[in-house]
TORKOLVEX-209156 format. One record per residue (C-alpha): residue number from 1; residue in three letters; x, y, z; chain. Coordinates in Angstrom, 3 decimals. Layout:
+-----+--------+----------+----------+----------+--------+
: num : residu :       xx :       yy :       zz : chaine :
+-----+--------+----------+----------+----------+--------+
: NUM :    ALA :        X :        Y :        Z :      A :
...
+-----+--------+----------+----------+----------+--------+
This chain:
+-----+--------+----------+----------+----------+--------+
: num : residu :       xx :       yy :       zz : chaine :
+-----+--------+----------+----------+----------+--------+
:   1 :    UNK :    0.006 :    0.002 :    0.006 :      A :
:   2 :    UNK :    1.047 :    3.557 :   -0.701 :      A :
:   3 :    UNK :    0.410 :    6.310 :    1.844 :      A :
:   4 :    UNK :   -0.357 :    9.819 :    0.664 :      A :
:   5 :    UNK :    2.698 :   12.059 :    0.773 :      A :
:   6 :    UNK :    1.037 :   14.635 :    3.042 :      A :
:   7 :    UNK :    0.208 :   11.970 :    5.677 :      A :
:   8 :    UNK :   -3.540 :   12.491 :    5.470 :      A :
:   9 :    UNK :   -4.038 :    8.814 :    6.284 :      A :
:  10 :    UNK :   -5.130 :    7.737 :    2.800 :      A :
:  11 :    UNK :   -3.815 :    4.366 :    1.786 :      A :
:  12 :    UNK :   -4.309 :    3.675 :   -1.890 :      A :
:  13 :    UNK :   -3.248 :    0.928 :   -4.191 :      A :
:  14 :    UNK :    0.149 :    0.911 :   -5.800 :      A :
:  15 :    UNK :    0.051 :    2.498 :   -9.252 :      A :
:  16 :    UNK :    0.603 :   -0.776 :  -11.134 :      A :
:  17 :    UNK :   -2.124 :   -2.596 :   -9.179 :      A :
:  18 :    UNK :   -4.622 :    0.206 :   -9.691 :      A :
:  19 :    UNK :   -3.888 :    0.420 :  -13.405 :      A :
:  20 :    UNK :   -4.151 :   -3.360 :  -13.865 :      A :
:  21 :    UNK :   -7.366 :   -3.587 :  -11.862 :      A :
:  22 :    UNK :   -9.009 :   -0.785 :  -13.832 :      A :
:  23 :    UNK :   -8.525 :   -2.684 :  -17.084 :      A :
:  24 :    UNK :  -10.676 :   -5.526 :  -15.724 :      A :
:  25 :    UNK :  -13.868 :   -3.454 :  -15.729 :      A :
:  26 :    UNK :  -16.018 :   -4.376 :  -18.709 :      A :
:  27 :    UNK :  -19.562 :   -3.078 :  -18.607 :      A :
:  28 :    UNK :  -21.125 :   -2.226 :  -15.261 :      A :
:  29 :    UNK :  -23.616 :   -3.752 :  -12.860 :      A :
:  30 :    UNK :  -24.416 :   -0.561 :  -10.963 :      A :
:  31 :    UNK :  -24.840 :    3.132 :  -11.623 :      A :
:  32 :    UNK :  -23.913 :    5.528 :   -8.824 :      A :
:  33 :    UNK :  -25.795 :    8.803 :   -8.691 :      A :
:  34 :    UNK :  -23.604 :   11.875 :   -8.385 :      A :
:  35 :    UNK :  -25.399 :   14.165 :   -5.899 :      A :
:  36 :    UNK :  -24.101 :   17.465 :   -7.265 :      A :
:  37 :    UNK :  -24.847 :   16.949 :  -10.944 :      A :
:  38 :    UNK :  -27.710 :   14.398 :  -11.263 :      A :
:  39 :    UNK :  -25.488 :   12.334 :  -13.596 :      A :
:  40 :    UNK :  -24.397 :    8.772 :  -12.858 :      A :
:  41 :    UNK :  -21.120 :    6.854 :  -12.992 :      A :
:  42 :    UNK :  -20.167 :    3.199 :  -13.263 :      A :
:  43 :    UNK :  -18.490 :    0.513 :  -11.156 :      A :
:  44 :    UNK :  -15.105 :    1.225 :  -12.749 :      A :
:  45 :    UNK :  -15.293 :    4.939 :  -12.000 :      A :
:  46 :    UNK :  -16.404 :    4.166 :   -8.428 :      A :
:  47 :    UNK :  -13.381 :    1.842 :   -8.049 :      A :
:  48 :    UNK :  -11.017 :    4.511 :   -9.403 :      A :
:  49 :    UNK :  -12.448 :    7.105 :   -7.029 :      A :
:  50 :    UNK :  -12.272 :    4.801 :   -4.014 :      A :
:  51 :    UNK :   -8.840 :    3.252 :   -4.588 :      A :
:  52 :    UNK :   -7.241 :    6.362 :   -6.059 :      A :
:  53 :    UNK :   -8.772 :    8.826 :   -3.592 :      A :
:  54 :    UNK :  -10.304 :   10.597 :   -6.569 :      A :
:  55 :    UNK :  -13.884 :   11.511 :   -5.757 :      A :
:  56 :    UNK :  -12.723 :   15.065 :   -6.451 :      A :
:  57 :    UNK :  -12.093 :   13.998 :  -10.071 :      A :
:  58 :    UNK :  -15.669 :   12.772 :  -10.491 :      A :
:  59 :    UNK :  -16.912 :   16.055 :   -8.984 :      A :
:  60 :    UNK :  -14.727 :   18.161 :  -11.275 :      A :
:  61 :    UNK :  -15.749 :   16.277 :  -14.441 :      A :
:  62 :    UNK :  -19.464 :   16.005 :  -13.754 :      A :
:  63 :    UNK :  -19.965 :   19.518 :  -12.418 :      A :
:  64 :    UNK :  -18.038 :   20.987 :  -15.352 :      A :
:  65 :    UNK :  -20.077 :   18.850 :  -17.747 :      A :
:  66 :    UNK :  -23.340 :   19.971 :  -16.166 :      A :
:  67 :    UNK :  -22.564 :   23.645 :  -16.717 :      A :
:  68 :    UNK :  -21.000 :   23.448 :  -20.189 :      A :
:  69 :    UNK :  -23.613 :   22.454 :  -22.728 :      A :
:  70 :    UNK :  -21.063 :   21.430 :  -25.397 :      A :
:  71 :    UNK :  -19.793 :   18.662 :  -23.065 :      A :
:  72 :    UNK :  -23.176 :   17.098 :  -22.255 :      A :
:  73 :    UNK :  -23.512 :   14.575 :  -25.094 :      A :
:  74 :    UNK :  -19.995 :   13.136 :  -25.380 :      A :
:  75 :    UNK :  -16.606 :   13.832 :  -23.854 :      A :
:  76 :    UNK :  -13.298 :   12.033 :  -23.493 :      A :
:  77 :    UNK :  -11.726 :   13.247 :  -20.254 :      A :
:  78 :    UNK :   -8.017 :   12.730 :  -19.648 :      A :
:  79 :    UNK :   -6.086 :   13.631 :  -16.517 :      A :
:  80 :    UNK :   -2.312 :   13.972 :  -17.106 :      A :
:  81 :    UNK :   -0.271 :   14.094 :  -13.885 :      A :
:  82 :    UNK :    3.228 :   15.573 :  -14.119 :      A :
:  83 :    UNK :    6.219 :   14.432 :  -12.028 :      A :
:  84 :    UNK :    5.931 :   17.624 :   -9.913 :      A :
:  85 :    UNK :    2.307 :   16.641 :   -9.092 :      A :
:  86 :    UNK :    0.742 :   19.396 :  -11.149 :      A :
:  87 :    UNK :   -1.823 :   18.121 :  -13.627 :      A :
:  88 :    UNK :   -3.868 :   18.940 :  -16.697 :      A :
:  89 :    UNK :   -7.485 :   17.825 :  -17.007 :      A :
:  90 :    UNK :   -8.691 :   17.961 :  -20.569 :      A :
:  91 :    UNK :  -11.932 :   17.061 :  -22.293 :      A :
:  92 :    UNK :  -12.005 :   16.311 :  -25.985 :      A :
:  93 :    UNK :  -14.668 :   15.370 :  -28.492 :      A :
:  94 :    UNK :  -13.073 :   12.040 :  -29.413 :      A :
:  95 :    UNK :  -11.836 :   13.428 :  -32.742 :      A :
:  96 :    UNK :   -8.766 :   15.277 :  -31.473 :      A :
:  97 :    UNK :  -10.539 :   18.557 :  -30.693 :      A :
:  98 :    UNK :  -10.190 :   20.030 :  -27.216 :      A :
:  99 :    UNK :  -13.417 :   21.235 :  -25.604 :      A :
: 100 :    UNK :  -12.152 :   22.103 :  -22.125 :      A :
: 101 :    UNK :   -8.761 :   22.374 :  -20.358 :      A :
: 102 :    UNK :   -8.011 :   22.987 :  -16.726 :      A :
: 103 :    UNK :   -4.651 :   23.176 :  -14.980 :      A :
: 104 :    UNK :   -4.390 :   21.755 :  -11.470 :      A :
: 105 :    UNK :   -1.755 :   23.174 :   -9.157 :      A :
: 106 :    UNK :   -1.403 :   19.973 :   -7.139 :      A :
: 107 :    UNK :   -2.766 :   16.460 :   -6.943 :      A :
: 108 :    UNK :   -2.014 :   13.248 :   -5.065 :      A :
: 109 :    UNK :   -3.650 :   11.162 :   -7.800 :      A :
: 110 :    UNK :   -1.561 :    7.969 :   -8.003 :      A :
: 111 :    UNK :   -1.546 :    7.396 :  -11.779 :      A :
: 112 :    UNK :    0.297 :    9.391 :  -14.432 :      A :
: 113 :    UNK :   -2.771 :    9.300 :  -16.647 :      A :
: 114 :    UNK :   -6.447 :    8.474 :  -16.287 :      A :
: 115 :    UNK :   -9.054 :    8.467 :  -19.029 :      A :
: 116 :    UNK :  -12.811 :    8.600 :  -18.468 :      A :
: 117 :    UNK :  -15.578 :    8.955 :  -21.010 :      A :
: 118 :    UNK :  -18.910 :   10.705 :  -20.659 :      A :
: 119 :    UNK :  -21.955 :    9.952 :  -22.789 :      A :
: 120 :    UNK :  -25.597 :   10.870 :  -22.302 :      A :
: 121 :    UNK :  -25.434 :   11.342 :  -18.553 :      A :
: 122 :    UNK :  -23.048 :    8.497 :  -17.674 :      A :
: 123 :    UNK :  -19.340 :    8.727 :  -16.730 :      A :
: 124 :    UNK :  -17.437 :    5.487 :  -17.382 :      A :
: 125 :    UNK :  -14.044 :    3.922 :  -18.105 :      A :
: 126 :    UNK :  -13.240 :    3.318 :  -21.763 :      A :
: 127 :    UNK :  -13.215 :   -0.456 :  -21.089 :      A :
: 128 :    UNK :  -16.817 :   -0.196 :  -19.879 :      A :
: 129 :    UNK :  -18.086 :    1.191 :  -23.209 :      A :
+-----+--------+----------+----------+----------+--------+
């Protein structure tokens, strides 16, 4: 287990384990309602949020999607984490066009990259499509 660098008590999975486990999600059995946006997300996204301490990422994606009409039908969201723990969260249209970019000053997210897709009110992992 890996403990958060600011000793907040979070114990997440090692990066390799988390990455490998995420690839095992195919489809979903449950939809989890996001209380701030009225959208839902899948088992794989729930696992990522729980094991990667990333509920903030779900909040950021779904709240941004709710208030930006051009993101509400389809979006490919990618979080790129830099070695200095700054990050870039970007939403594209799936055809190489950027629809939204946001710089993050700091994150403890354990992976270098995470990709989530949004379609018609549901946030999911690409493997769950």
